[in-house]
C-alpha positions as CSV (number, residue, x, y, z in Angstrom):
1,M,32.4,-13.3,-2.7
2,K,32.5,-9.8,-4.1
3,E,31.0,-10.7,-7.4
4,Y,27.8,-11.8,-5.6
5,L,27.4,-8.2,-4.3
6,Q,27.8,-6.5,-7.7
7,P,24.8,-5.3,-9.7
8,G,24.0,-6.9,-13.1
9,N,21.7,-6.5,-15.9
10,F,18.8,-8.5,-14.4
11,V,19.9,-8.5,-10.7
12,D,20.0,-4.7,-10.7
13,S,20.7,-4.1,-7.1
14,A,22.0,-0.5,-7.7
15,H,18.5,0.6,-9.0
16,P,17.1,3.3,-6.6
17,A,13.7,1.6,-6.2
18,V,15.4,-1.7,-5.4
19,R,17.7,-0.1,-2.9
20,A,14.7,1.6,-1.2
21,F,12.7,-1.7,-1.1
22,S,15.7,-3.5,0.4
23,A,16.3,-0.7,3.1
24,E,12.6,-0.9,4.0
25,H,12.3,-4.7,4.3
26,A,15.7,-6.1,5.2
27,R,15.0,-6.5,8.9
28,G,17.0,-8.6,11.3
29,A,20.0,-8.9,13.5
30,D,22.2,-10.9,10.9
31,A,22.3,-11.6,7.2
32,R,20.1,-14.7,7.5
33,E,17.3,-12.8,9.2
34,K,17.5,-10.0,6.7
35,A,17.4,-12.5,3.8
36,V,14.3,-14.2,5.3
37,S,12.7,-10.8,5.8
38,L,13.4,-9.8,2.1
39,Y,12.0,-13.3,1.0
40,Y,8.7,-12.6,2.7
41,A,8.5,-9.1,1.4
42,V,8.9,-10.3,-2.2
43,R,6.6,-13.2,-1.7
44,D,3.8,-11.2,0.0
45,R,4.1,-7.7,-1.7
46,I,4.7,-8.7,-5.3
47,R,1.8,-10.4,-7.0
48,Y,2.6,-13.5,-9.0
49,N,1.6,-13.2,-12.7
50,P,2.8,-15.9,-15.2
51,F,1.5,-14.1,-18.1
52,Q,4.5,-12.1,-19.2
53,N,6.1,-11.2,-22.6
54,F,9.2,-13.5,-22.2
55,L,10.7,-11.8,-25.3
56,L,11.3,-8.6,-23.5
57,D,14.4,-8.2,-21.2
58,E,12.2,-6.3,-18.8
59,S,10.4,-9.5,-18.0
60,Y,13.6,-10.8,-16.3
61,R,14.7,-7.7,-14.5
62,G,14.2,-7.3,-10.7
63,S,13.5,-3.5,-10.7
64,A,10.8,-3.9,-13.5
65,C,9.1,-6.6,-11.3
66,L,9.2,-4.1,-8.4
67,E,7.8,-1.2,-10.3
68,R,5.0,-3.2,-11.8
69,R,4.4,-4.8,-8.4
70,M,4.0,-8.2,-10.1
71,G,6.1,-10.7,-11.7
72,W,6.7,-14.3,-12.4
73,C,9.1,-16.8,-10.7
74,V,12.3,-15.6,-12.5
75,S,11.6,-11.9,-12.1
76,K,10.7,-12.3,-8.5
77,A,13.9,-14.2,-7.9
78,A,15.8,-11.5,-9.7
79,L,14.2,-9.0,-7.3
80,L,15.0,-11.1,-4.2
81,A,18.6,-11.4,-5.4
82,S,18.8,-7.6,-6.2
83,A,17.3,-6.7,-2.8
84,A,19.7,-9.1,-1.0
85,R,22.8,-7.6,-2.8
86,A,21.5,-4.0,-2.0
87,A,21.4,-5.2,1.7
88,E,25.1,-6.3,1.3
89,I,23.9,-10.0,1.4
90,P,26.0,-11.9,-1.1
91,R,23.6,-13.6,-3.5
92,A,24.2,-15.7,-6.6
93,S,21.4,-16.3,-9.1
94,H,21.5,-19.8,-10.4
95,S,18.9,-20.7,-12.9
96,P,18.9,-22.2,-16.5
97,T,16.9,-19.1,-17.6
98,S,19.5,-16.6,-16.4
99,R,22.2,-18.6,-18.0
100,T,20.3,-18.7,-21.3
101,I,19.7,-15.1,-21.2
102,S,23.3,-14.1,-20.6
103,Q,24.3,-16.4,-23.5
104,R,21.7,-15.1,-25.9
105,P,23.1,-13.2,-28.9
106,S,22.6,-9.5,-29.0
């Protein structure tokens, strides 16, 4: 379970802005309530914009989505996972895109 609390390249839960966002929006008595609160914060406060440069790693990083205050489905999911991990809520990120990115040659 510990691996789902660790920061990563795209689920960058150690980023100061992500930690601040998580601290502000993770509200509730238990992990489920906090996760739901974070979900609504990402959904309502981060504008959806599908027009991204998908060749840049920044297009996939949760902290970049937060700093721009806009993102697309994958970057918003990375932000949600990052914020959850920052709130000590174990969160895996399962998507074909994240698997493809991690397997992409340098």
